[in-house]
C-alpha positions as CSV (number, residue, x, y, z in Angstrom):
1,M,-3.3,-9.7,0.8
2,A,-4.9,-6.5,-0.7
3,R,-8.1,-6.9,-2.4
4,D,-8.4,-5.6,-6.0
5,F,-10.0,-2.1,-5.2
6,S,-7.1,-1.4,-2.8
7,R,-4.1,-3.0,-4.6
8,A,-2.9,0.2,-6.1
9,F,-3.1,2.1,-2.9
10,Y,-1.1,-0.4,-0.9
11,Q,1.6,-0.1,-3.7
12,S,1.4,3.7,-3.6
13,K,4.3,6.0,-2.4
14,E,2.1,7.6,-0.1
15,W,1.0,4.4,1.7
16,R,4.5,3.4,1.9
17,Q,5.9,6.7,3.5
18,T,2.9,6.7,5.8
19,S,3.2,3.3,6.9
20,R,6.9,3.6,7.5
21,A,6.6,6.9,9.5
22,Y,3.8,5.4,11.6
23,M,5.7,2.3,12.5
24,T,8.9,4.2,13.3
25,S,6.8,6.5,15.6
26,K,5.6,3.3,17.5
27,N,9.2,1.9,17.5
28,Y,8.0,-1.0,15.6
29,V,6.1,-2.4,18.4
30,C,2.7,-3.9,17.9
31,E,-0.2,-2.1,19.7
32,R,-2.2,-5.2,19.9
33,C,0.4,-7.7,21.3
34,G,3.5,-5.8,22.3
35,G,5.7,-7.7,20.0
36,V,7.7,-6.7,17.0
37,G,5.3,-4.9,14.7
38,E,5.8,-6.0,11.1
39,I,2.8,-4.6,9.3
40,C,0.5,-1.5,9.8
41,H,-3.2,-1.9,9.9
42,H,-6.1,0.3,9.4
43,R,-8.4,0.6,12.4
44,K,-11.5,1.2,10.2
45,Y,-11.3,-1.2,7.2
46,L,-10.8,0.1,3.7
47,N,-13.6,-0.2,1.4
48,P,-14.6,0.9,-2.1
49,S,-16.4,3.8,-0.8
50,N,-13.5,5.2,1.5
51,I,-10.4,4.1,-0.4
52,N,-9.8,7.7,-1.8
53,D,-10.3,9.4,1.7
54,P,-7.0,10.4,3.0
55,Y,-8.5,10.7,6.5
56,I,-9.1,7.1,6.4
57,T,-6.4,5.8,4.4
58,L,-3.4,8.0,5.4
59,S,-4.1,9.3,9.0
60,F,-2.3,8.2,12.0
61,D,-5.6,8.3,13.9
62,N,-6.9,5.4,11.8
63,L,-3.6,3.2,12.1
64,E,-2.5,0.7,14.3
């Protein structure tokens, strides 16, 4: 569940497109367990000071 500061981000068109593209690029295989991937995670957690940084929020380098 998204925290208040990140709720709008997780509902944004940009996040939905990025998350979908990343999951597709990984064939919906979870990088942690090898099972079916159902959700895209950020490696570096989002916080109020980085929520507007696209290198943190939308970069494939920060997703798993």
